[in-house]
C-alpha atoms as an extended CHARMM CRD file, in Angstrom:
* protein
*
       181  EXT
         1         1  MET       CA              9.6240000000       -1.8930000000       16.3320000000  PROA      1               0.0000000000
         2         2  THR       CA              6.6200000000       -2.3870000000       18.5070000000  PROA      2               0.0000000000
         3         3  GLU       CA              7.4730000000       -3.8070000000       21.9200000000  PROA      3               0.0000000000
         4         4  ARG       CA              5.1100000000       -6.7310000000       21.3370000000  PROA      4               0.0000000000
         5         5  LEU       CA              7.5930000000       -8.1730000000       18.8330000000  PROA      5               0.0000000000
         6         6  LYS       CA             10.7160000000       -8.1100000000       21.0070000000  PROA      6               0.0000000000
         7         7  ASP       CA             10.2760000000      -11.7410000000       22.0820000000  PROA      7               0.0000000000
         8         8  TYR       CA             10.3970000000      -12.8240000000       18.4230000000  PROA      8               0.0000000000
         9         9  VAL       CA             13.8850000000      -11.3590000000       17.8550000000  PROA      9               0.0000000000
        10        10  VAL       CA             16.3840000000      -14.1840000000       17.3250000000  PROA      10              0.0000000000
        11        11  LEU       CA             19.3170000000      -12.2660000000       15.8390000000  PROA      11              0.0000000000
        12        12  VAL       CA             20.7590000000       -8.7650000000       15.9160000000  PROA      12              0.0000000000
        13        13  LYS       CA             23.9130000000       -8.3740000000       13.8670000000  PROA      13              0.0000000000
        14        14  ARG       CA             25.8050000000       -5.2040000000       12.9660000000  PROA      14              0.0000000000
        15        15  TYR       CA             27.7140000000       -4.9170000000        9.7250000000  PROA      15              0.0000000000
        16        16  GLY       CA             29.9860000000       -1.9770000000       10.4210000000  PROA      16              0.0000000000
        17        17  ASP       CA             28.5750000000        1.3950000000       11.3770000000  PROA      17              0.0000000000
        18        18  ARG       CA             26.0200000000        1.5950000000        8.5600000000  PROA      18              0.0000000000
        19        19  LEU       CA             24.1310000000       -1.7070000000        8.4090000000  PROA      19              0.0000000000
        20        20  MET       CA             22.2870000000       -3.8870000000       10.8880000000  PROA      20              0.0000000000
        21        21  LEU       CA             20.1740000000       -7.0150000000       10.4980000000  PROA      21              0.0000000000
        22        22  VAL       CA             17.4100000000       -7.8650000000       12.9590000000  PROA      22              0.0000000000
        23        23  ARG       CA             15.7490000000      -11.2490000000       12.3940000000  PROA      23              0.0000000000
        24        24  LEU       CA             12.3860000000      -12.1170000000       13.8820000000  PROA      24              0.0000000000
        25        25  VAL       CA             10.8790000000      -15.5870000000       13.8340000000  PROA      25              0.0000000000
        26        26  THR       CA              7.1870000000      -15.9740000000       14.5100000000  PROA      26              0.0000000000
        27        27  GLN       CA              5.2970000000      -19.2420000000       14.5000000000  PROA      27              0.0000000000
        28        28  GLU       CA              4.6230000000      -18.8650000000       10.7810000000  PROA      28              0.0000000000
        29        29  GLU       CA              7.3940000000      -16.8000000000        9.1960000000  PROA      29              0.0000000000
        30        30  THR       CA             10.8640000000      -15.3120000000        9.3850000000  PROA      30              0.0000000000
        31        31  ILE       CA             11.2320000000      -11.5620000000        8.9430000000  PROA      31              0.0000000000
        32        32  ASN       CA             14.5960000000       -9.9830000000        8.1130000000  PROA      32              0.0000000000
        33        33  MET       CA             14.7490000000       -6.2980000000        8.9640000000  PROA      33              0.0000000000
        34        34  ILE       CA             17.7440000000       -4.4300000000        7.6030000000  PROA      34              0.0000000000
        35        35  ASN       CA             18.4960000000       -0.9770000000        8.9400000000  PROA      35              0.0000000000
        36        36  ALA       CA             20.7450000000        1.1090000000        6.7040000000  PROA      36              0.0000000000
        37        37  TYR       CA             22.4510000000        4.4740000000        6.9190000000  PROA      37              0.0000000000
        38        38  ALA       CA             23.9260000000        5.4290000000        3.5440000000  PROA      38              0.0000000000
        39        39  PRO       CA             26.8800000000        7.7920000000        3.2020000000  PROA      39              0.0000000000
        40        40  SER       CA             25.6400000000       11.3250000000        2.6920000000  PROA      40              0.0000000000
        41        41  TRP       CA             26.2210000000       13.6820000000       -0.1920000000  PROA      41              0.0000000000
        42        42  GLY       CA             29.8100000000       14.7910000000       -0.4260000000  PROA      42              0.0000000000
        43        43  ARG       CA             31.3090000000       11.5030000000        0.7640000000  PROA      43              0.0000000000
        44        44  ARG       CA             33.8820000000        9.7530000000       -1.4100000000  PROA      44              0.0000000000
        45        45  ALA       CA             32.6410000000        7.5680000000       -4.2790000000  PROA      45              0.0000000000
        46        46  GLU       CA             34.5270000000        4.5420000000       -2.8840000000  PROA      46              0.0000000000
        47        47  GLU       CA             32.7160000000        4.8470000000        0.4460000000  PROA      47              0.0000000000
        48        48  LYS       CA             29.3310000000        4.9890000000       -1.3110000000  PROA      48              0.0000000000
        49        49  LYS       CA             30.1840000000        2.0170000000       -3.5290000000  PROA      49              0.0000000000
        50        50  CYS       CA             31.3410000000       -0.0010000000       -0.5230000000  PROA      50              0.0000000000
        51        51  PHE       CA             28.0560000000        0.7340000000        1.2740000000  PROA      51              0.0000000000
        52        52  TRP       CA             25.8660000000       -0.2920000000       -1.6810000000  PROA      52              0.0000000000
        53        53  ASP       CA             27.9600000000       -3.4300000000       -2.2890000000  PROA      53              0.0000000000
        54        54  SER       CA             27.6390000000       -4.4120000000        1.3870000000  PROA      54              0.0000000000
        55        55  LEU       CA             23.9070000000       -3.7470000000        1.3420000000  PROA      55              0.0000000000
        56        56  ASP       CA             23.5790000000       -5.7970000000       -1.8500000000  PROA      56              0.0000000000
        57        57  GLU       CA             25.3890000000       -8.7140000000       -0.1960000000  PROA      57              0.0000000000
        58        58  LEU       CA             23.2390000000       -8.4560000000        2.9400000000  PROA      58              0.0000000000
        59        59  VAL       CA             19.9700000000       -8.4210000000        0.9770000000  PROA      59              0.0000000000
        60        60  ARG       CA             21.1310000000      -11.4110000000       -1.1030000000  PROA      60              0.0000000000
        61        61  SER       CA             21.8680000000      -13.3020000000        2.1210000000  PROA      61              0.0000000000
        62        62  CYS       CA             18.1850000000      -13.1340000000        3.1110000000  PROA      62              0.0000000000
        63        63  PRO       CA             16.3680000000      -16.1580000000        1.6220000000  PROA      63              0.0000000000
        64        64  ASP       CA             13.6580000000      -15.3620000000       -0.9190000000  PROA      64              0.0000000000
        65        65  ASP       CA             11.0400000000      -17.2940000000        1.0560000000  PROA      65              0.0000000000
        66        66  GLN       CA             11.5100000000      -15.0140000000        4.0730000000  PROA      66              0.0000000000
        67        67  ARG       CA             10.0700000000      -11.5560000000        4.4600000000  PROA      67              0.0000000000
        68        68  LEU       CA             12.4630000000       -8.6430000000        4.0020000000  PROA      68              0.0000000000
        69        69  VAL       CA             12.0150000000       -5.0800000000        5.2380000000  PROA      69              0.0000000000
        70        70  LEU       CA             14.8280000000       -2.6550000000        4.4200000000  PROA      70              0.0000000000
        71        71  GLU       CA             14.5640000000        0.6130000000        6.2920000000  PROA      71              0.0000000000
        72        72  GLY       CA             16.7900000000        3.5540000000        6.6770000000  PROA      72              0.0000000000
        73        73  ASP       CA             18.2930000000        6.8760000000        5.8430000000  PROA      73              0.0000000000
        74        74  LEU       CA             19.4620000000        6.2870000000        2.2810000000  PROA      74              0.0000000000
        75        75  ASN       CA             20.4450000000        9.9350000000        1.7230000000  PROA      75              0.0000000000
        76        76  ARG       CA             18.9870000000       10.0340000000       -1.7820000000  PROA      76              0.0000000000
        77        77  HSD       CA             15.9460000000       11.6260000000       -3.4130000000  PROA      77              0.0000000000
        78        78  ILE       CA             13.5910000000        9.4400000000       -5.4480000000  PROA      78              0.0000000000
        79        79  GLY       CA             11.2370000000       12.3370000000       -6.1810000000  PROA      79              0.0000000000
        80        80  VAL       CA              7.5470000000       12.3300000000       -7.0420000000  PROA      80              0.0000000000
        81        81  GLU       CA              7.6320000000       10.7470000000      -10.4990000000  PROA      81              0.0000000000
        82        82  SER       CA              8.0560000000        7.0010000000      -11.0400000000  PROA      82              0.0000000000
        83        83  ASP       CA              9.9380000000        7.7400000000      -14.3300000000  PROA      83              0.0000000000
        84        84  GLY       CA             10.4420000000        4.2750000000      -15.7420000000  PROA      84              0.0000000000
        85        85  TYR       CA             10.2750000000        2.4260000000      -12.4330000000  PROA      85              0.0000000000
        86        86  PRO       CA              6.6410000000        1.2490000000      -12.3130000000  PROA      86              0.0000000000
        87        87  GLY       CA              6.0320000000       -1.3210000000       -9.6400000000  PROA      87              0.0000000000
        88        88  VAL       CA              9.0760000000       -0.0490000000       -7.7240000000  PROA      88              0.0000000000
        89        89  HSD       CA              8.1270000000        3.6270000000       -7.3020000000  PROA      89              0.0000000000
        90        90  GLY       CA              4.4460000000        4.3050000000       -6.7200000000  PROA      90              0.0000000000
        91        91  GLY       CA              4.5430000000        7.9040000000       -7.9630000000  PROA      91              0.0000000000
        92        92  LEU       CA              3.7390000000        9.3970000000       -4.5710000000  PROA      92              0.0000000000
        93        93  GLY       CA              7.1370000000       10.5070000000       -3.3270000000  PROA      93              0.0000000000
        94        94  PHE       CA              8.3150000000       14.0050000000       -2.4550000000  PROA      94              0.0000000000
        95        95  GLY       CA             10.5440000000       16.5200000000       -4.1950000000  PROA      95              0.0000000000
        96        96  VAL       CA             12.7690000000       16.0370000000       -7.2030000000  PROA      96              0.0000000000
        97        97  LYS       CA             14.7010000000       12.8810000000       -8.0120000000  PROA      97              0.0000000000
        98        98  ASN       CA             18.4660000000       13.2850000000       -8.0600000000  PROA      98              0.0000000000
        99        99  GLU       CA             21.0660000000       11.0930000000       -9.7390000000  PROA      99              0.0000000000
       100       100  ASP       CA             21.8210000000        9.3700000000       -6.4480000000  PROA      100             0.0000000000
       101       101  GLY       CA             18.0940000000        8.6470000000       -6.1210000000  PROA      101             0.0000000000
       102       102  ARG       CA             18.3860000000        6.4490000000       -9.1800000000  PROA      102             0.0000000000
       103       103  THR       CA             20.7380000000        4.2870000000       -7.1150000000  PROA      103             0.0000000000
       104       104  ILE       CA             17.8410000000        3.3900000000       -4.8020000000  PROA      104             0.0000000000
       105       105  LEU       CA             15.5050000000        2.7330000000       -7.7230000000  PROA      105             0.0000000000
       106       106  GLU       CA             18.0660000000        0.5420000000       -9.5050000000  PROA      106             0.0000000000
       107       107  PHE       CA             18.8290000000       -1.3090000000       -6.2750000000  PROA      107             0.0000000000
       108       108  ALA       CA             15.1230000000       -1.9310000000       -5.6520000000  PROA      108             0.0000000000
       109       109  THR       CA             14.6590000000       -3.1280000000       -9.2300000000  PROA      109             0.0000000000
       110       110  ALA       CA             17.6270000000       -5.5150000000       -8.9690000000  PROA      110             0.0000000000
       111       111  HSD       CA             16.2630000000       -7.0690000000       -5.7620000000  PROA      111             0.0000000000
       112       112  ASP       CA             12.5590000000       -7.0910000000       -6.7200000000  PROA      112             0.0000000000
       113       113  LEU       CA             11.7160000000       -4.5630000000       -4.0020000000  PROA      113             0.0000000000
       114       114  VAL       CA              9.2000000000       -1.7390000000       -3.8350000000  PROA      114             0.0000000000
       115       115  ILE       CA              9.6890000000        1.6050000000       -2.0930000000  PROA      115             0.0000000000
       116       116  ALA       CA              6.7080000000        1.4840000000        0.2520000000  PROA      116             0.0000000000
       117       117  ASN       CA              6.7100000000        5.2360000000        1.0280000000  PROA      117             0.0000000000
       118       118  SER       CA              5.9530000000        6.0190000000       -2.5970000000  PROA      118             0.0000000000
       119       119  PHE       CA              2.7070000000        4.0250000000       -2.7180000000  PROA      119             0.0000000000
       120       120  PHE       CA              0.7090000000        5.8310000000       -0.0270000000  PROA      120             0.0000000000
       121       121  ARG       CA             -0.9110000000        9.1760000000       -0.7340000000  PROA      121             0.0000000000
       122       122  LYS       CA              0.0950000000       11.5800000000        2.0350000000  PROA      122             0.0000000000
       123       123  ARG       CA              0.3090000000       15.2800000000        2.7040000000  PROA      123             0.0000000000
       124       124  ASP       CA              3.7960000000       16.7300000000        2.3480000000  PROA      124             0.0000000000
       125       125  HSD       CA              4.3750000000       16.8610000000        6.1100000000  PROA      125             0.0000000000
       126       126  GLN       CA              3.8140000000       13.0680000000        6.2250000000  PROA      126             0.0000000000
       127       127  LEU       CA              6.4470000000       12.5240000000        3.5030000000  PROA      127             0.0000000000
       128       128  ILE       CA              9.2490000000       14.8630000000        4.6250000000  PROA      128             0.0000000000
       129       129  THR       CA             11.7740000000       12.8620000000        6.6430000000  PROA      129             0.0000000000
       130       130  PHE       CA             14.4850000000       15.4960000000        7.0010000000  PROA      130             0.0000000000
       131       131  GLN       CA             14.0320000000       19.1970000000        7.5910000000  PROA      131             0.0000000000
       132       132  SER       CA             16.6270000000       21.8850000000        8.0930000000  PROA      132             0.0000000000
       133       133  SER       CA             16.3210000000       25.6330000000        7.9800000000  PROA      133             0.0000000000
       134       134  LEU       CA             17.2250000000       25.5210000000        4.2740000000  PROA      134             0.0000000000
       135       135  ASN       CA             15.2790000000       22.5680000000        2.9130000000  PROA      135             0.0000000000
       136       136  GLU       CA             12.7470000000       19.8090000000        3.3700000000  PROA      136             0.0000000000
       137       137  THR       CA             13.4820000000       16.4230000000        1.8330000000  PROA      137             0.0000000000
       138       138  GLN       CA             12.5600000000       12.7840000000        1.7850000000  PROA      138             0.0000000000
       139       139  ILE       CA             15.6750000000       10.6580000000        2.3230000000  PROA      139             0.0000000000
       140       140  ASP       CA             14.3830000000        7.8640000000        4.5750000000  PROA      140             0.0000000000
       141       141  TYR       CA             12.6000000000        4.8860000000        3.0310000000  PROA      141             0.0000000000
       142       142  PHE       CA             11.0510000000        1.4860000000        3.6320000000  PROA      142             0.0000000000
       143       143  LEU       CA             11.6630000000       -1.1170000000        0.9360000000  PROA      143             0.0000000000
       144       144  VAL       CA              9.9100000000       -4.4780000000        0.9320000000  PROA      144             0.0000000000
       145       145  ARG       CA              9.7730000000       -7.4220000000       -1.4350000000  PROA      145             0.0000000000
       146       146  LYS       CA              7.1150000000       -7.0400000000       -4.1040000000  PROA      146             0.0000000000
       147       147  GLY       CA              5.5190000000      -10.2850000000       -2.9850000000  PROA      147             0.0000000000
       148       148  ASN       CA              5.0560000000       -8.9150000000        0.5320000000  PROA      148             0.0000000000
       149       149  PHE       CA              3.8330000000       -5.4440000000       -0.3800000000  PROA      149             0.0000000000
       150       150  ARG       CA              0.1630000000       -6.3300000000        0.1990000000  PROA      150             0.0000000000
       151       151  ALA       CA              1.0300000000       -6.7020000000        3.8900000000  PROA      151             0.0000000000
       152       152  CYS       CA              1.9730000000       -2.9780000000        4.0130000000  PROA      152             0.0000000000
       153       153  LYS       CA             -1.0450000000       -1.1500000000        5.3520000000  PROA      153             0.0000000000
       154       154  ASP       CA              0.4500000000        2.3260000000        5.7360000000  PROA      154             0.0000000000
       155       155  CYS       CA              3.7440000000        4.2020000000        5.6610000000  PROA      155             0.0000000000
       156       156  LYS       CA              4.1380000000        7.7620000000        6.8880000000  PROA      156             0.0000000000
       157       157  VAL       CA              6.1940000000       10.2600000000        8.8080000000  PROA      157             0.0000000000
       158       158  LEU       CA              5.1290000000       11.2180000000       12.2920000000  PROA      158             0.0000000000
       159       159  PRO       CA              5.9820000000       14.9310000000       12.2820000000  PROA      159             0.0000000000
       160       160  SER       CA              5.7420000000       15.3730000000       16.0360000000  PROA      160             0.0000000000
       161       161  GLU       CA              8.2510000000       12.5740000000       16.6720000000  PROA      161             0.0000000000
       162       162  ALA       CA             11.9450000000       13.0900000000       16.1150000000  PROA      162             0.0000000000
       163       163  GLY       CA             14.8330000000       10.6850000000       16.4970000000  PROA      163             0.0000000000
       164       164  TYR       CA             17.2130000000       13.5450000000       15.7710000000  PROA      164             0.0000000000
       165       165  SER       CA             16.6270000000       17.2530000000       15.7150000000  PROA      165             0.0000000000
       166       166  GLN       CA             16.3190000000       17.3700000000       11.9170000000  PROA      166             0.0000000000
       167       167  HSD       CA             15.0410000000       13.8510000000       11.1680000000  PROA      167             0.0000000000
       168       168  ARG       CA             11.4460000000       12.8050000000       11.5210000000  PROA      168             0.0000000000
       169       169  LEU       CA             10.3050000000        9.3330000000       12.4690000000  PROA      169             0.0000000000
       170       170  LEU       CA              9.1530000000        7.2100000000        9.5210000000  PROA      170             0.0000000000
       171       171  VAL       CA              6.8360000000        4.3230000000       10.4050000000  PROA      171             0.0000000000
       172       172  ILE       CA              5.3320000000        1.4530000000        8.4890000000  PROA      172             0.0000000000
       173       173  ASP       CA              2.3160000000       -0.6430000000        9.4440000000  PROA      173             0.0000000000
       174       174  LEU       CA              2.8180000000       -4.2560000000        8.4040000000  PROA      174             0.0000000000
       175       175  LEU       CA              0.3640000000       -7.0860000000        8.7180000000  PROA      175             0.0000000000
       176       176  LEU       CA              2.2040000000      -10.0330000000       10.1930000000  PROA      176             0.0000000000
       177       177  SER       CA              1.0440000000      -13.6290000000       10.2650000000  PROA      177             0.0000000000
       178       178  ARG       CA             -2.0580000000      -14.0880000000       12.3710000000  PROA      178             0.0000000000
       179       179  ARG       CA             -0.2560000000      -15.9450000000       15.1600000000  PROA      179             0.0000000000
       180       180  ALA       CA              2.1810000000      -13.0710000000       15.7910000000  PROA      180             0.0000000000
       181       181  ARG       CA             -0.0750000000      -10.7110000000       17.6730000000  PROA      181             0.0000000000
């Protein structure tokens, strides 16, 4: 988050090791930012279900009249094709969708969210969020409410930045209310 917004933060709340809510209140709106870290491939089905149930509950707790930005390492692949998820998947993802990727698409559909990454045409290196010696994938995403998507001006990976040795920093440019500069 840009440093200019730190004074607007009114709440930071962790929900276990995998979820966090940061709430910002500007003079004109409330913005709920949820940071998520989904269990990776190979984890037990119960652990994955618990994560998605907790995330579902957290998203439902954010009032519909407030902005919602869900960001994080969701450890799934939504692929390039929108395949029956128009308005949720913009058809500009990376790689091949896997069965777990459908979890993200179904979750977004259920909560009237769009996967912002998939709506901006980018070169592959601006889509790949995780790179190891064996593969390059897109597993990190920004999801926003459909009604707020017009405020998304760009979403891309900054290849030269790295939070971890294999992860690349994913950023989104959002237009906030005019009074929040």
